[in-house]
Every structure is written in C-alpha cells, then in structure tokens.
C-alpha positions in Angstrom: 0.0 0.0 -0.1 1.5 3.6 -0.8 1.6 5.8 2.2 0.9 9.5 1.0 3.0 12.3 2.8 -0.4 14.1 4.6 -0.7 10.4 5.9 3.0 10.2 6.9 2.6 13.7 8.8 -0.7 12.8 10.6 1.2 9.6 12.2 4.0 11.5 12.9 1.8 13.9 14.7 -0.4 11.4 16.5 -3.6 12.5 14.4 -5.8 10.2 12.9 -5.0 9.5 9.3 -7.1 11.1 6.7 -9.8 8.9 5.1 -9.2 7.5 1.3 -11.3 8.8 -1.1 -12.2 5.7 -2.4 -13.5 4.6 1.1 -15.5 8.1 1.1 -17.1 6.8 -2.7 -18.0 3.6 -1.5 -20.1 4.7 1.7 -21.5 7.4 -0.2 -22.6 4.3 -2.9 -23.6 2.0 -0.5 -25.8 5.0 1.2 -27.6 6.0 -1.8 -28.2 2.2 -2.9 -29.7 1.7 0.6 -31.6 4.7 1.2 -32.3 6.7 -2.1 -34.6 5.4 -4.7 -32.7 5.4 -7.9 -30.0 3.9 -9.8 -26.5 4.7 -8.7 -23.2 3.8 -10.1 -19.6 4.3 -9.7 -18.2 5.9 -12.8 -14.3 4.6 -13.0 -12.4 6.6 -15.5 -8.9 5.9 -16.6 -6.3 5.2 -19.5 -5.1 1.9 -20.6 -1.9 1.3 -22.6 -1.9 -1.6 -25.0 0.4 -2.7 -27.8 -0.8 -1.0 -30.9 0.4 -1.6 -34.6 4.0 -1.3 -35.6 5.0 -1.7 -31.9 3.4 1.6 -31.1 1.5 1.8 -27.7 -2.1 2.6 -27.9 -3.8 4.6 -25.5 -7.6 3.8 -24.8 -9.8 6.0 -22.6 -12.4 4.6 -20.7 -15.3 6.0 -18.4 -16.9 9.0 -20.1 -15.6 12.7 -20.5 -12.9 14.3 -18.6 -13.9 15.8 -15.5 -17.0 13.1 -15.5 -18.1 12.7 -11.6 -17.3 9.8 -9.7 -20.7 8.9 -9.0 -23.6 9.1 -11.4 -27.2 8.4 -10.8 -30.9 8.8 -11.9 -33.2 9.8 -8.9 -36.4 7.9 -8.9 -39.3 9.0 -9.4 -38.4 12.2 -11.1 -35.7 10.8 -13.5 -33.2 13.8 -13.0 -29.5 13.1 -14.0 -27.3 13.4 -10.6 -23.7 13.7 -10.5 -21.9 13.7 -7.6 -17.8 14.4 -7.2 -16.3 12.9 -4.1 -13.4 14.6 -2.5 -11.4 13.9 0.6 -12.1 17.0 3.2 -9.8 19.8 2.0 -9.6 18.8 -1.4 -10.9 20.5 -4.2 -12.5 19.3 -7.4 -10.3 20.1 -10.8 -11.5 22.8 -13.3 -12.4 19.7 -15.7 -14.7 18.3 -12.4 -15.8 21.7 -12.0 -17.1 22.4 -15.4 -18.5 18.9 -15.7 -20.9 19.3 -12.7 -21.9 22.9 -14.2 -22.7 21.0 -17.6 -24.9 18.8 -15.7 -26.8 21.5 -13.8 -27.2 23.5 -17.0 -29.4 20.5 -18.7 -31.6 20.3 -15.2 -29.6 17.7 -13.3 -28.4 17.7 -9.9 -24.9 18.0 -9.2 -22.5 18.7 -6.3 -19.1 18.2 -4.4 -19.4 15.4 -1.7 -17.0 14.9 1.1 -19.4 12.9 3.2 -23.0 11.0 3.3 -24.2 14.1 5.2 -23.1 16.6 2.3 -25.6 14.1 0.2 -28.5 14.3 2.2 -28.1 17.8 2.2 -27.7 18.4 -1.4 -30.1 15.9 -2.5 -32.6 17.2 0.2 -32.3 20.6 -1.1 -32.6 19.6 -4.9 -35.8 17.7 -4.4 -37.8 20.5 -2.3 
C-alpha cells in the first residue's frame, strides 16, 4: 500500500489518518443504494496502454468525458440525472470536474461535490424540495 506524505505527517503528529477518497466513495454509494430510490453507479475513468500496430503503444480512454463525476445516478421517481464528485475534506475538484458539474446543472441535473454522506443528504434534500 502506498502511503502519502499527508498520511505520514498525520502519523508523526499523532492525528488520525485522513480517510481515503475511495472509502468515502464506497460509503456514499452504499448509502445511496440503500436509502435513496434510483439507479446509482460508480464511474471509473482512466487510460489503458496497449500494444498497437507497428510496435507503438496505443492509449485507450474509458469511463466517459474528462472531468466526469465519481458517482452518477438517476433519481427516482423524477428521473433527474445526478452527478456527485467525491473529495476528501480539504481537497477541491479540478477545473475539468467543476466544468462537468456545471454542464450537468445547465441541463437540469443535480450536481455537487460531496465529502461525506451528510453532504449527499443535504444536497439531494435541497434539490428535491
């Protein structure tokens, strides 16, 4: 397991280690699937390097648009699209991630940054009132 500088500093100073983003994503996704009617999925995005013609590497991008949110869903019974960008406390979305969230909002979807399940509850509650 790789240890970040932030984790080493926290350990040295006797503070609790910051919660990994993937752990926060998993907790939010479990909450959504158990408590919020709709379709919910984790959006994995990345690049794979494979051998191509002529001995050159070929890069294949998967998982949608650049900046696409970590969690996507369709909220029942409204059918509204939901995009959730998950970040650890203190981290902020990239310019591409902010632009994606704005595009979702412009077409009538619900889009926000969440650092906890409480953020998800608050944002979905406000958007569906």
